[in-house]
ZADO-1210 file (C-alpha; in nm, 4 decimals, padded with zeros to 6 digits):
<atoms>
<atom x="03.3886" y="-03.5661" z="00.6721" code="MET" pos="1"/>
<atom x="03.2962" y="-03.2278" z="00.5218" code="ASN" pos="2"/>
<atom x="02.9952" y="-03.0615" z="00.6870" code="PRO" pos="3"/>
<atom x="02.6760" y="-03.0636" z="00.4850" code="GLN" pos="4"/>
<atom x="02.3960" y="-02.8102" z="00.4535" code="ALA" pos="5"/>
<atom x="02.0333" y="-02.8838" z="00.3693" code="ARG" pos="6"/>
<atom x="01.8361" y="-02.7029" z="00.1033" code="ALA" pos="7"/>
<atom x="01.4973" y="-02.7064" z="-00.0683" code="VAL" pos="8"/>
<atom x="01.5316" y="-02.8174" z="-00.4312" code="ARG" pos="9"/>
<atom x="01.3199" y="-02.9000" z="-00.7349" code="PHE" pos="10"/>
<atom x="01.4330" y="-03.0841" z="-01.0489" code="ASP" pos="11"/>
<atom x="01.1512" y="-02.9858" z="-01.2856" code="ARG" pos="12"/>
<atom x="00.8789" y="-02.7280" z="-01.3185" code="TYR" pos="13"/>
<atom x="00.5556" y="-02.8246" z="-01.1496" code="GLY" pos="14"/>
<atom x="00.3252" y="-02.8070" z="-00.8505" code="ASP" pos="15"/>
<atom x="00.4536" y="-02.7993" z="-00.4931" code="ARG" pos="16"/>
<atom x="00.4954" y="-03.1800" z="-00.4981" code="ASP" pos="17"/>
<atom x="00.8190" y="-03.1313" z="-00.6983" code="VAL" pos="18"/>
<atom x="00.9820" y="-02.9775" z="-00.3900" code="LEU" pos="19"/>
<atom x="01.2134" y="-03.1825" z="-00.1716" code="TYR" pos="20"/>
<atom x="01.4715" y="-03.1255" z="00.1022" code="LEU" pos="21"/>
<atom x="01.8185" y="-03.2657" z="00.0458" code="THR" pos="22"/>
<atom x="02.1751" y="-03.2457" z="00.1712" code="GLU" pos="23"/>
<atom x="02.4050" y="-03.0196" z="-00.0309" code="VAL" pos="24"/>
<atom x="02.7700" y="-02.9201" z="00.0054" code="PRO" pos="25"/>
<atom x="02.8262" y="-02.6501" z="00.2649" code="MET" pos="26"/>
<atom x="02.8446" y="-02.3194" z="00.0709" code="PRO" pos="27"/>
<atom x="03.1783" y="-02.1392" z="00.0654" code="GLN" pos="28"/>
<atom x="03.1912" y="-01.7590" z="00.0587" code="PRO" pos="29"/>
<atom x="03.3426" y="-01.5919" z="-00.2442" code="GLY" pos="30"/>
<atom x="03.5070" y="-01.2487" z="-00.2392" code="PRO" pos="31"/>
<atom x="03.2695" y="-00.9968" z="-00.0832" code="GLY" pos="32"/>
<atom x="03.0378" y="-01.2716" z="00.0457" code="GLU" pos="33"/>
<atom x="02.9530" y="-01.4270" z="00.3792" code="VAL" pos="34"/>
<atom x="02.7891" y="-01.7569" z="00.4673" code="VAL" pos="35"/>
<atom x="02.4682" y="-01.7078" z="00.6643" code="VAL" pos="36"/>
<atom x="02.3276" y="-01.9802" z="00.8877" code="GLU" pos="37"/>
<atom x="01.9603" y="-01.9266" z="00.8112" code="VAL" pos="38"/>
<atom x="01.7211" y="-01.8790" z="01.1031" code="ARG" pos="39"/>
<atom x="01.4160" y="-01.7923" z="00.8915" code="ALA" pos="40"/>
<atom x="01.3337" y="-01.7730" z="00.5207" code="ALA" pos="41"/>
<atom x="01.0170" y="-01.6127" z="00.3901" code="GLY" pos="42"/>
<atom x="00.8065" y="-01.7719" z="00.1166" code="ILE" pos="43"/>
<atom x="00.6333" y="-01.5697" z="-00.1529" code="ASN" pos="44"/>
<atom x="00.3912" y="-01.6150" z="-00.4443" code="PRO" pos="45"/>
<atom x="00.6853" y="-01.5289" z="-00.6705" code="PHE" pos="46"/>
<atom x="00.8490" y="-01.8564" z="-00.5622" code="ASP" pos="47"/>
<atom x="00.5421" y="-02.0426" z="-00.6871" code="THR" pos="48"/>
<atom x="00.5540" y="-01.8583" z="-01.0198" code="MET" pos="49"/>
<atom x="00.9189" y="-01.9543" z="-01.0735" code="ILE" pos="50"/>
<atom x="00.8740" y="-02.3165" z="-00.9650" code="ARG" pos="51"/>
<atom x="00.5604" y="-02.3699" z="-01.1768" code="SER" pos="52"/>
<atom x="00.7362" y="-02.2430" z="-01.4884" code="GLY" pos="53"/>
<atom x="00.4733" y="-01.9831" z="-01.5789" code="VAL" pos="54"/>
<atom x="00.7428" y="-01.7138" z="-01.5979" code="ILE" pos="55"/>
<atom x="01.0249" y="-01.9344" z="-01.7265" code="ARG" pos="56"/>
<atom x="01.0806" y="-01.7016" z="-02.0249" code="ASP" pos="57"/>
<atom x="01.1594" y="-01.4148" z="-01.7878" code="LEU" pos="58"/>
<atom x="01.3097" y="-01.6098" z="-01.4962" code="PHE" pos="59"/>
<atom x="01.4497" y="-01.9446" z="-01.6149" code="PRO" pos="60"/>
<atom x="01.6261" y="-02.1692" z="-01.3651" code="VAL" pos="61"/>
<atom x="01.8937" y="-02.4343" z="-01.3914" code="ASP" pos="62"/>
<atom x="01.7998" y="-02.7725" z="-01.2463" code="PHE" pos="63"/>
<atom x="01.8304" y="-02.8756" z="-00.9755" code="PRO" pos="64"/>
<atom x="01.7160" y="-02.5355" z="-00.8543" code="SER" pos="65"/>
<atom x="01.6992" y="-02.3872" z="-00.5087" code="GLY" pos="66"/>
<atom x="01.4105" y="-02.1684" z="-00.3999" code="GLN" pos="67"/>
<atom x="01.3442" y="-01.8396" z="-00.2252" code="GLY" pos="68"/>
<atom x="01.5281" y="-01.5106" z="-00.1774" code="SER" pos="69"/>
<atom x="01.4286" y="-01.3652" z="00.1623" code="ASP" pos="70"/>
<atom x="01.6290" y="-01.4699" z="00.4668" code="LEU" pos="71"/>
<atom x="01.7589" y="-01.3783" z="00.8090" code="ALA" pos="72"/>
<atom x="02.0327" y="-01.5497" z="01.0051" code="GLY" pos="73"/>
<atom x="02.3771" y="-01.5436" z="01.1630" code="VAL" pos="74"/>
<atom x="02.7057" y="-01.4918" z="00.9796" code="VAL" pos="75"/>
<atom x="02.9248" y="-01.8015" z="01.0187" code="VAL" pos="76"/>
<atom x="03.2009" y="-01.7500" z="00.7570" code="ALA" pos="77"/>
<atom x="03.3616" y="-01.4547" z="00.5766" code="LEU" pos="78"/>
<atom x="03.4894" y="-01.4324" z="00.2209" code="GLY" pos="79"/>
<atom x="03.7957" y="-01.2421" z="00.1043" code="ALA" pos="80"/>
<atom x="03.7729" y="-00.8650" z="00.1439" code="GLY" pos="81"/>
<atom x="03.4848" y="-00.8663" z="00.3908" code="VAL" pos="82"/>
<atom x="03.5458" y="-00.6263" z="00.6779" code="ASP" pos="83"/>
<atom x="03.2012" y="-00.4730" z="00.7363" code="GLU" pos="84"/>
<atom x="03.0591" y="-00.7918" z="00.8908" code="LEU" pos="85"/>
<atom x="03.1937" y="-01.0381" z="01.1477" code="ALA" pos="86"/>
<atom x="03.1198" y="-01.3971" z="01.2412" code="VAL" pos="87"/>
<atom x="02.8244" y="-01.3931" z="01.4804" code="GLY" pos="88"/>
<atom x="02.6529" y="-01.0870" z="01.3300" code="ASP" pos="89"/>
<atom x="02.2758" y="-01.1150" z="01.2922" code="GLU" pos="90"/>
<atom x="02.1630" y="-01.0068" z="00.9463" code="VAL" pos="91"/>
<atom x="01.8697" y="-01.0072" z="00.7049" code="LEU" pos="92"/>
<atom x="01.8421" y="-00.9533" z="00.3332" code="GLY" pos="93"/>
<atom x="01.8030" y="-01.1338" z="00.0039" code="TRP" pos="94"/>
<atom x="02.0001" y="-01.3825" z="-00.2043" code="THR" pos="95"/>
<atom x="02.1257" y="-01.3272" z="-00.5623" code="PRO" pos="96"/>
<atom x="01.9273" y="-01.6245" z="-00.6939" code="GLY" pos="97"/>
<atom x="01.6722" y="-01.8741" z="-00.5637" code="PRO" pos="98"/>
<atom x="01.8560" y="-02.0294" z="-00.2686" code="SER" pos="99"/>
<atom x="01.7344" y="-01.8831" z="00.0634" code="ALA" pos="100"/>
<atom x="01.5257" y="-02.1833" z="00.1712" code="GLN" pos="101"/>
<atom x="01.8195" y="-02.3709" z="00.3185" code="ALA" pos="102"/>
<atom x="02.0181" y="-02.4090" z="00.6374" code="THR" pos="103"/>
<atom x="02.3191" y="-02.2165" z="00.5016" code="HIS" pos="104"/>
<atom x="02.3563" y="-01.9708" z="00.2109" code="VAL" pos="105"/>
<atom x="02.6395" y="-01.7617" z="00.0667" code="ALA" pos="106"/>
<atom x="02.5240" y="-01.4005" z="00.0247" code="VAL" pos="107"/>
<atom x="02.7019" y="-01.0827" z="-00.0957" code="PRO" pos="108"/>
<atom x="02.7428" y="-00.8359" z="00.1897" code="THR" pos="109"/>
<atom x="02.5804" y="-00.5667" z="-00.0288" code="ALA" pos="110"/>
<atom x="02.2523" y="-00.7599" z="00.0030" code="GLN" pos="111"/>
<atom x="02.2525" y="-00.7808" z="00.3820" code="LEU" pos="112"/>
<atom x="02.1733" y="-00.5376" z="00.6626" code="VAL" pos="113"/>
<atom x="02.1910" y="-00.5699" z="01.0395" code="ALA" pos="114"/>
<atom x="01.8922" y="-00.7331" z="01.2103" code="LYS" pos="115"/>
<atom x="01.7690" y="-00.5185" z="01.4990" code="PRO" pos="116"/>
<atom x="01.7140" y="-00.7195" z="01.8180" code="PRO" pos="117"/>
<atom x="01.3471" y="-00.6151" z="01.8368" code="GLN" pos="118"/>
<atom x="01.2695" y="-00.7952" z="01.5081" code="LEU" pos="119"/>
<atom x="01.1764" y="-01.1622" z="01.5400" code="SER" pos="120"/>
<atom x="01.3622" y="-01.4018" z="01.3138" code="TRP" pos="121"/>
<atom x="01.0344" y="-01.4803" z="01.1342" code="GLU" pos="122"/>
<atom x="00.9630" y="-01.1151" z="01.0564" code="ALA" pos="123"/>
<atom x="01.3239" y="-01.0398" z="00.9616" code="ALA" pos="124"/>
<atom x="01.3401" y="-01.3364" z="00.7252" code="GLY" pos="125"/>
<atom x="01.0153" y="-01.2314" z="00.5561" code="SER" pos="126"/>
<atom x="01.0785" y="-00.8606" z="00.5159" code="LEU" pos="127"/>
<atom x="01.2635" y="-00.7907" z="00.1948" code="HIS" pos="128"/>
<atom x="01.0256" y="-00.8981" z="-00.0809" code="MET" pos="129"/>
<atom x="00.7023" y="-00.7690" z="00.0722" code="VAL" pos="130"/>
<atom x="00.8678" y="-00.4491" z="00.1869" code="GLY" pos="131"/>
<atom x="01.0366" y="-00.3725" z="-00.1444" code="ALA" pos="132"/>
<atom x="00.7237" y="-00.4620" z="-00.3428" code="THR" pos="133"/>
<atom x="00.5043" y="-00.2408" z="-00.1247" code="ALA" pos="134"/>
<atom x="00.7564" y="00.0429" z="-00.1403" code="TYR" pos="135"/>
<atom x="00.7745" y="00.0246" z="-00.5209" code="ALA" pos="136"/>
<atom x="00.3967" y="00.0018" z="-00.5634" code="ALA" pos="137"/>
<atom x="00.3322" y="00.3059" z="-00.3467" code="ALA" pos="138"/>
<atom x="00.6074" y="00.5080" z="-00.5138" code="ARG" pos="139"/>
<atom x="00.4819" y="00.4231" z="-00.8624" code="ALA" pos="140"/>
<atom x="00.1498" y="00.6044" z="-00.8171" code="VAL" pos="141"/>
<atom x="00.2763" y="00.8670" z="-00.5696" code="ALA" pos="142"/>
<atom x="-00.0428" y="00.9275" z="-00.3703" code="PRO" pos="143"/>
<atom x="-00.0693" y="01.2715" z="-00.2158" code="ARG" pos="144"/>
<atom x="-00.1796" y="01.3428" z="00.1411" code="PRO" pos="145"/>
<atom x="-00.5570" y="01.3465" z="00.1648" code="GLY" pos="146"/>
<atom x="-00.6137" y="01.1260" z="-00.1390" code="GLU" pos="147"/>
<atom x="-00.8071" y="00.7978" z="-00.1266" code="THR" pos="148"/>
<atom x="-00.6258" y="00.4790" z="-00.2311" code="VAL" pos="149"/>
<atom x="-00.7987" y="00.1439" z="-00.2888" code="ALA" pos="150"/>
<atom x="-00.5864" y="-00.1687" z="-00.2373" code="VAL" pos="151"/>
<atom x="-00.6902" y="-00.5210" z="-00.3419" code="SER" pos="152"/>
<atom x="-00.5719" y="-00.8200" z="-00.1347" code="ALA" pos="153"/>
<atom x="-00.5119" y="-00.5657" z="00.1397" code="ALA" pos="154"/>
<atom x="-00.4535" y="-00.8238" z="00.4147" code="ALA" pos="155"/>
<atom x="-00.2014" y="-01.0418" z="00.2285" code="GLY" pos="156"/>
<atom x="00.1743" y="-01.0394" z="00.2720" code="GLY" pos="157"/>
<atom x="00.2399" y="-00.7324" z="00.0571" code="VAL" pos="158"/>
<atom x="-00.0987" y="-00.5793" z="00.1365" code="GLY" pos="159"/>
<atom x="-00.0523" y="-00.5586" z="00.5123" code="THR" pos="160"/>
<atom x="00.2798" y="-00.3803" z="00.4604" code="PHE" pos="161"/>
<atom x="00.1525" y="-00.1542" z="00.1822" code="LEU" pos="162"/>
<atom x="-00.1560" y="-00.0227" z="00.3595" code="VAL" pos="163"/>
<atom x="00.0574" y="00.0835" z="00.6563" code="GLN" pos="164"/>
<atom x="00.3099" y="00.2572" z="00.4288" code="LEU" pos="165"/>
<atom x="00.0250" y="00.4468" z="00.2639" code="LEU" pos="166"/>
<atom x="-00.1290" y="00.5507" z="00.5934" code="LEU" pos="167"/>
<atom x="00.2102" y="00.6841" z="00.6961" code="GLY" pos="168"/>
<atom x="00.1990" y="00.9081" z="00.3882" code="GLN" pos="169"/>
<atom x="-00.1243" y="01.0691" z="00.5056" code="GLY" pos="170"/>
<atom x="-00.3634" y="00.9066" z="00.2600" code="VAL" pos="171"/>
<atom x="-00.6969" y="00.7366" z="00.3228" code="ARG" pos="172"/>
<atom x="-00.6856" y="00.3646" z="00.2455" code="VAL" pos="173"/>
<atom x="-00.9761" y="00.1445" z="00.1368" code="LEU" pos="174"/>
<atom x="-00.8673" y="-00.2165" z="00.1873" code="GLY" pos="175"/>
<atom x="-01.0449" y="-00.4787" z="-00.0238" code="ILE" pos="176"/>
<atom x="-01.0559" y="-00.7900" z="00.1912" code="THR" pos="177"/>
<atom x="-01.2465" y="-01.0862" z="00.3277" code="SER" pos="178"/>
<atom x="-01.4653" y="-01.0346" z="00.6343" code="PRO" pos="179"/>
<atom x="-01.2154" y="-01.2395" z="00.8381" code="ALA" pos="180"/>
<atom x="-00.9481" y="-00.9698" z="00.7968" code="ASN" pos="181"/>
<atom x="-01.1688" y="-00.6628" z="00.8311" code="ALA" pos="182"/>
<atom x="-01.1004" y="-00.6209" z="01.2017" code="GLU" pos="183"/>
<atom x="-00.7199" y="-00.6250" z="01.1584" code="TRP" pos="184"/>
<atom x="-00.7373" y="-00.3646" z="00.8818" code="LEU" pos="185"/>
<atom x="-00.9757" y="-00.1407" z="01.0745" code="GLU" pos="186"/>
<atom x="-00.7529" y="-00.1608" z="01.3811" code="LYS" pos="187"/>
<atom x="-00.4634" y="-00.0321" z="01.1705" code="HIS" pos="188"/>
<atom x="-00.6588" y="00.2620" z="01.0287" code="GLY" pos="189"/>
<atom x="-00.7772" y="00.1099" z="00.7010" code="VAL" pos="190"/>
<atom x="-01.1400" y="00.1230" z="00.5857" code="VAL" pos="191"/>
<atom x="-01.2210" y="-00.2448" z="00.5096" code="PRO" pos="192"/>
<atom x="-01.4331" y="-00.3074" z="00.1995" code="VAL" pos="193"/>
<atom x="-01.5538" y="-00.6671" z="00.1469" code="PRO" pos="194"/>
<atom x="-01.4740" y="-00.8170" z="-00.1940" code="TYR" pos="195"/>
<atom x="-01.7351" y="-00.9888" z="-00.4105" code="GLY" pos="196"/>
<atom x="-02.0456" y="-00.8855" z="-00.5990" code="GLU" pos="197"/>
<atom x="-02.1300" y="-00.5188" z="-00.5549" code="GLY" pos="198"/>
<atom x="-01.7697" y="-00.4203" z="-00.4778" code="LEU" pos="199"/>
<atom x="-01.7720" y="-00.1148" z="-00.7077" code="ARG" pos="200"/>
<atom x="-02.0734" y="00.0299" z="-00.5286" code="GLU" pos="201"/>
<atom x="-01.9208" y="-00.0377" z="-00.1876" code="ARG" pos="202"/>
<atom x="-01.5952" y="00.1335" z="-00.2900" code="LEU" pos="203"/>
<atom x="-01.7803" y="00.4359" z="-00.4237" code="GLU" pos="204"/>
<atom x="-01.9816" y="00.4626" z="-00.1057" code="GLN" pos="205"/>
<atom x="-01.6715" y="00.4293" z="00.1143" code="ALA" pos="206"/>
<atom x="-01.4776" y="00.6835" z="-00.0930" code="ALA" pos="207"/>
<atom x="-01.7490" y="00.9464" z="-00.0715" code="GLY" pos="208"/>
<atom x="-01.7984" y="01.2403" z="-00.3053" code="ALA" pos="209"/>
<atom x="-01.4288" y="01.2793" z="-00.3915" code="SER" pos="210"/>
<atom x="-01.4071" y="00.9205" z="-00.5174" code="GLY" pos="211"/>
<atom x="-01.1089" y="00.6864" z="-00.5417" code="VAL" pos="212"/>
<atom x="-00.7909" y="00.8656" z="-00.6541" code="ASP" pos="213"/>
<atom x="-00.5500" y="00.5700" z="-00.6808" code="VAL" pos="214"/>
<atom x="-00.5910" y="00.1936" z="-00.7206" code="PHE" pos="215"/>
<atom x="-00.3152" y="-00.0540" z="-00.6288" code="ILE" pos="216"/>
<atom x="-00.3860" y="-00.4137" z="-00.7278" code="ASP" pos="217"/>
<atom x="-00.2166" y="-00.7059" z="-00.5574" code="LEU" pos="218"/>
<atom x="-00.4492" y="-00.9800" z="-00.6805" code="TYR" pos="219"/>
<atom x="-00.5474" y="-00.9959" z="-01.0472" code="GLY" pos="220"/>
<atom x="-00.6690" y="-00.8347" z="-01.3706" code="PRO" pos="221"/>
<atom x="-01.0332" y="-00.7998" z="-01.2664" code="GLU" pos="222"/>
<atom x="-00.9245" y="-00.5245" z="-01.0287" code="TYR" pos="223"/>
<atom x="-00.7614" y="-00.3286" z="-01.3096" code="LEU" pos="224"/>
<atom x="-01.0936" y="-00.3408" z="-01.4931" code="ASP" pos="225"/>
<atom x="-01.2614" y="-00.2170" z="-01.1763" code="LEU" pos="226"/>
<atom x="-01.0148" y="00.0712" z="-01.1497" code="ALA" pos="227"/>
<atom x="-01.0940" y="00.1718" z="-01.5072" code="VAL" pos="228"/>
<atom x="-01.4667" y="00.1502" z="-01.4328" code="ALA" pos="229"/>
<atom x="-01.4116" y="00.3835" z="-01.1380" code="LEU" pos="230"/>
<atom x="-01.2726" y="00.6390" z="-01.3827" code="GLY" pos="231"/>
<atom x="-00.9058" y="00.6322" z="-01.2819" code="LEU" pos="232"/>
<atom x="-00.6425" y="00.7304" z="-01.5421" code="PRO" pos="233"/>
<atom x="-00.3783" y="00.4635" z="-01.6207" code="PRO" pos="234"/>
<atom x="-00.0979" y="00.6489" z="-01.4442" code="ASP" pos="235"/>
<atom x="-00.2892" y="00.6184" z="-01.1157" code="ARG" pos="236"/>
<atom x="-00.3395" y="00.2434" z="-01.1478" code="ILE" pos="237"/>
<atom x="-00.0648" y="00.0049" z="-01.0328" code="GLN" pos="238"/>
<atom x="-00.0483" y="-00.3755" z="-01.0256" code="THR" pos="239"/>
<atom x="00.2151" y="-00.6185" z="-00.9054" code="THR" pos="240"/>
<atom x="00.0557" y="-00.9249" z="-01.0673" code="VAL" pos="241"/>
<atom x="-00.1647" y="-00.8515" z="-01.3718" code="ALA" pos="242"/>
<atom x="00.1083" y="-00.7569" z="-01.6181" code="MET" pos="243"/>
<atom x="-00.0732" y="-00.8443" z="-01.9421" code="GLU" pos="244"/>
<atom x="-00.3856" y="-00.6464" z="-01.8562" code="ARG" pos="245"/>
<atom x="-00.1700" y="-00.3597" z="-01.7312" code="ALA" pos="246"/>
<atom x="00.0060" y="-00.3422" z="-02.0685" code="ALA" pos="247"/>
<atom x="-00.3310" y="-00.3280" z="-02.2432" code="GLU" pos="248"/>
<atom x="-00.4590" y="-00.0328" z="-02.0422" code="ILE" pos="249"/>
<atom x="-00.1282" y="00.1424" z="-01.9719" code="GLY" pos="250"/>
<atom x="-00.1237" y="00.0841" z="-01.5958" code="ALA" pos="251"/>
<atom x="00.1974" y="00.0792" z="-01.3956" code="LYS" pos="252"/>
<atom x="00.3680" y="-00.2473" z="-01.2968" code="THR" pos="253"/>
<atom x="00.6434" y="-00.1561" z="-01.0533" code="ASP" pos="254"/>
<atom x="00.7515" y="-00.4355" z="-00.8206" code="GLY" pos="255"/>
<atom x="01.0319" y="-00.5617" z="-00.6021" code="ARG" pos="256"/>
<atom x="01.2957" y="-00.5151" z="-00.8729" code="HIS" pos="257"/>
<atom x="01.2225" y="-00.1402" z="-00.8722" code="ASN" pos="258"/>
<atom x="01.3043" y="-00.1119" z="-00.5011" code="ALA" pos="259"/>
<atom x="01.5679" y="-00.3795" z="-00.4412" code="THR" pos="260"/>
<atom x="01.8444" y="-00.1748" z="-00.2892" code="ALA" pos="261"/>
<atom x="02.0271" y="-00.1919" z="00.0395" code="ARG" pos="262"/>
<atom x="01.9431" y="00.1661" z="00.1359" code="GLU" pos="263"/>
<atom x="01.5714" y="00.1008" z="00.0836" code="ILE" pos="264"/>
<atom x="01.5904" y="-00.2164" z="00.2920" code="LEU" pos="265"/>
<atom x="01.7529" y="-00.0179" z="00.5738" code="VAL" pos="266"/>
<atom x="01.4597" y="00.2250" z="00.5608" code="GLU" pos="267"/>
<atom x="01.2069" y="-00.0600" z="00.5682" code="LEU" pos="268"/>
<atom x="01.3832" y="-00.2327" z="00.8580" code="VAL" pos="269"/>
<atom x="01.3727" y="00.0926" z="01.0551" code="ASP" pos="270"/>
<atom x="00.9961" y="00.1218" z="00.9970" code="LEU" pos="271"/>
<atom x="00.9328" y="-00.2280" z="01.1341" code="VAL" pos="272"/>
<atom x="01.1846" y="-00.2041" z="01.4178" code="ALA" pos="273"/>
<atom x="01.0360" y="00.1269" z="01.5352" code="SER" pos="274"/>
<atom x="00.6835" y="-00.0153" z="01.5349" code="GLY" pos="275"/>
<atom x="00.5660" y="00.2220" z="01.2609" code="SER" pos="276"/>
<atom x="00.4821" y="-00.0803" z="01.0440" code="VAL" pos="277"/>
<atom x="00.3714" y="-00.4191" z="01.1742" code="GLU" pos="278"/>
<atom x="00.4783" y="-00.7260" z="00.9768" code="LEU" pos="279"/>
<atom x="00.2348" y="-01.0009" z="01.0786" code="PRO" pos="280"/>
<atom x="00.3577" y="-01.3596" z="01.0522" code="VAL" pos="281"/>
<atom x="00.0681" y="-01.5981" z="00.9946" code="ALA" pos="282"/>
<atom x="00.2532" y="-01.9287" z="01.0285" code="ALA" pos="283"/>
<atom x="00.5926" y="-02.0971" z="01.0401" code="THR" pos="284"/>
<atom x="00.6972" y="-02.4373" z="00.9060" code="TYR" pos="285"/>
<atom x="01.0156" y="-02.6455" z="00.9244" code="PRO" pos="286"/>
<atom x="01.2090" y="-02.6889" z="00.6007" code="LEU" pos="287"/>
<atom x="01.0902" y="-03.0468" z="00.5540" code="ASP" pos="288"/>
<atom x="00.7299" y="-02.9201" z="00.5404" code="ARG" pos="289"/>
<atom x="00.7949" y="-02.6694" z="00.2644" code="VAL" pos="290"/>
<atom x="00.5155" y="-02.8168" z="00.0488" code="ALA" pos="291"/>
<atom x="00.2671" y="-02.7679" z="00.3340" code="ASP" pos="292"/>
<atom x="00.3791" y="-02.4071" z="00.3714" code="ALA" pos="293"/>
<atom x="00.3084" y="-02.3416" z="00.0048" code="PHE" pos="294"/>
<atom x="-00.0267" y="-02.5194" z="00.0272" code="ALA" pos="295"/>
<atom x="-00.1292" y="-02.2610" z="00.2879" code="GLU" pos="296"/>
<atom x="00.0169" y="-01.9722" z="00.0881" code="LEU" pos="297"/>
<atom x="-00.1537" y="-02.0746" z="-00.2356" code="GLU" pos="298"/>
<atom x="-00.4980" y="-02.0685" z="-00.0742" code="ARG" pos="299"/>
<atom x="-00.4479" y="-01.6890" z="-00.0851" code="ARG" pos="300"/>
<atom x="-00.6259" y="-01.6207" z="00.2431" code="HIS" pos="301"/>
<atom x="-00.3209" y="-01.5755" z="00.4652" code="THR" pos="302"/>
<atom x="-00.2949" y="-01.2557" z="00.6702" code="ARG" pos="303"/>
<atom x="00.0666" y="-01.1532" z="00.6550" code="GLY" pos="304"/>
<atom x="00.3639" y="-01.3797" z="00.5955" code="LYS" pos="305"/>
<atom x="00.4589" y="-01.7471" z="00.6151" code="ILE" pos="306"/>
<atom x="00.8177" y="-01.8370" z="00.7045" code="ALA" pos="307"/>
<atom x="01.0310" y="-02.1496" z="00.6964" code="LEU" pos="308"/>
<atom x="01.2445" y="-02.2213" z="01.0027" code="ILE" pos="309"/>
<atom x="01.5500" y="-02.4423" z="00.9276" code="PRO" pos="310"/>
</atoms>
């Protein structure tokens, strides 16, 4: 009997109840690929956007579709021409299409890097998308040392990574957050600013006389309107989510696709492995509880990442 893998699938666009776990044929590596036995796979809001169909015009899928791109695991099979990796190597990276939420996945070697031993499987399997998105967002607005940067959803998956990247660049960070996450942000050098009514006044007070120089939005269009109200020019406003409003005001919209490269991932891995950036993992779930994992994610109050553990 041929060995089987298990994978998260969905057969139609919809809410998280369309997700199911099923047996699939064991993937076989093509030229330049390896099969990775997955130890952890991160989940992201982008997965929800694809599965719900709201971005089907930009990212259509073929049914039945897999889900997820971030993963970490152990190499168990090599394709033709692969000599840079060996069976037993521990790796992390991203898949070419939505398929990472599975027990085994075939991945091109160009999309994998070595997993340092000091990284947990959960952190390694959650790193690529948040790291690349944060990297691209910070690079898009190029804050200079001494400037003040406001970040919405500062304690979320991308936010926790981004604020630490910014602090490493010598800027002052105002993190828009819930009171529950204020202590974590303050501990990491961020000035926490509670969201809600009166936010503009609180940001202006926290920024001081020099004001806010850059605004990076990780939540929604209302924060782009706030950035405009604070007097920021469009080239100093960046969003990873509010694309329509960004187009209307001329704000930047760089995201993961602008920083998806192996050399950037190596740099991000080094930051986490060295302790320069902490990647908090809020929760882990087994594959058969994938819907529960997304229920927690979609409440949008998670500090850090959620990972699936096959």
